[in-house]
C-alpha positions in Angstrom: 107.7 -134.6 21.0 105.5 -132.1 19.2 103.7 -132.8 15.9 106.7 -131.1 14.0 109.2 -133.5 15.6 110.6 -131.0 18.0 111.3 -132.0 21.5 109.5 -130.2 24.4 111.5 -129.3 27.4 109.6 -128.5 30.5 111.2 -126.1 33.0 111.3 -127.7 36.4 113.3 -128.0 39.5 115.6 -131.0 40.4 114.5 -134.5 41.1 116.1 -136.2 44.1 118.7 -137.9 42.0 119.8 -134.6 40.5 120.6 -132.9 43.8 124.4 -133.1 44.2 125.8 -132.6 47.7 128.3 -129.7 47.6 126.9 -128.2 44.5 126.4 -124.4 44.7 123.6 -122.7 42.7 123.8 -119.0 42.0 120.2 -117.8 41.5 119.9 -114.9 39.0 118.6 -112.4 38.5 118.9 -110.7 41.8 116.0 -108.8 43.3 116.2 -105.1 44.1 114.3 -104.3 47.3 111.9 -101.4 47.2 110.0 -99.3 49.7 106.8 -100.7 48.3 108.0 -104.3 48.9 108.7 -103.4 52.5 105.5 -101.6 53.3 103.3 -104.1 51.5 105.0 -107.2 53.0 105.1 -105.6 56.5 101.4 -104.6 56.4 100.2 -107.9 54.8 101.9 -109.8 57.7 100.5 -107.4 60.3 104.0 -106.5 61.5 103.7 -103.0 63.0 107.4 -102.6 63.6 108.2 -98.9 63.2 111.7 -99.7 61.9 109.9 -100.9 58.7 107.1 -98.4 58.4 108.0 -95.1 60.1 110.7 -93.2 58.3 111.0 -90.5 60.9 111.3 -93.0 63.8 113.7 -95.2 61.8 115.8 -92.2 60.8 116.6 -91.6 64.5 117.6 -95.2 65.2 120.9 -97.0 64.8 120.7 -97.5 61.0 119.4 -94.0 60.2 116.7 -95.4 57.8 114.0 -98.0 57.5 115.1 -101.6 57.4 113.7 -104.1 55.0 111.5 -106.6 56.9 113.8 -109.6 57.6 110.9 -112.0 56.8 110.7 -110.3 53.3 114.4 -111.0 52.9 114.1 -114.6 54.0 111.0 -115.2 51.8 112.7 -113.6 48.8 115.9 -115.5 49.3 114.1 -118.9 49.4 111.8 -117.9 46.6 114.8 -117.1 44.3 115.8 -120.7 44.5 112.5 -122.2 43.5 112.8 -122.1 39.7 116.2 -123.7 39.7 115.8 -126.2 42.6 112.2 -127.2 43.5 109.7 -126.0 40.9 107.3 -128.9 40.2 109.5 -131.4 42.1 108.8 -130.3 45.7 106.5 -132.4 47.8 106.8 -130.3 50.9 109.0 -128.0 52.9 109.9 -129.9 56.0 112.0 -127.5 58.1 113.5 -124.0 58.0 116.2 -123.2 60.6 119.5 -121.8 61.4 118.2 -118.4 60.2 120.4 -115.4 60.7 120.5 -111.8 59.5 124.1 -110.6 60.0 123.7 -107.3 58.1 120.8 -105.0 57.4 119.1 -104.8 54.0 117.6 -101.5 52.8 115.3 -100.4 50.1 117.5 -99.9 47.0 119.7 -102.8 47.9 119.8 -105.8 45.5 119.5 -109.3 47.1 121.5 -112.1 45.4 120.9 -115.6 46.5 123.0 -118.7 46.4 122.2 -122.2 47.6 124.5 -125.1 48.5 123.2 -128.7 48.8 124.5 -130.0 52.1 122.8 -133.3 52.5 120.4 -135.8 50.9 118.9 -139.1 51.6 116.0 -141.3 50.5 112.9 -140.9 52.5 112.4 -143.7 55.0 108.6 -143.4 55.0 107.7 -142.2 51.5 108.7 -144.3 48.6 109.8 -142.4 45.5 110.8 -139.3 47.5 113.9 -138.0 49.0 115.0 -135.4 51.7 117.4 -132.7 50.7 119.0 -130.1 52.9 119.8 -126.7 51.3 121.9 -123.9 52.8 120.7 -120.5 51.4 122.8 -117.4 51.6 121.7 -113.9 50.6 124.1 -111.2 49.8 123.6 -107.5 48.9 125.1 -105.9 45.8 128.4 -105.4 47.6 128.7 -109.1 48.4 127.9 -108.6 52.1 125.9 -111.5 53.6 122.6 -110.2 54.8 120.8 -113.5 55.5 121.4 -117.2 55.8 119.0 -120.1 56.4 119.0 -123.9 56.2 116.0 -125.5 54.5 115.0 -129.2 54.5 112.7 -130.2 51.6 111.0 -133.4 50.5 111.2 -133.9 46.7 110.1 -136.4 44.2 112.5 -138.9 42.7 112.7 -139.0 38.9 109.8 -140.8 37.3 110.6 -144.3 35.9 111.9 -144.1 32.4 113.5 -140.6 32.7 
């Protein structure tokens, strides 16, 4: 409570008890990919792939233009879920797998992410924490799936009294 009697509400992710298997979260807003995103991410990660950096080369390849770096797509997809699912409640990311990029993403495309909770269980080794499995799907503005990944996270249980 504040001194004026108003209730403070802290924005946070979900505690273990709040994760519901089968629930689907639509993370908004989407994120429009830019050429600057692609060049900055690609060079920061020391990825010299010409398909991301060389417009002339990429223009002569199968897609006819530079591709967004798939690791940017993955990172942005997971990042889009943080505020709604794990902000302030995450202990650690335990695993990231089953990653696929079934369709290209290009500068100018907008990435929309959704997450489905596929499993959860109390931690066997860490009291007051739980393990949750999240299936992330990224789609472009046309609804075409551009990326999928399964992430396993360790999250806090709700504090006593909440």
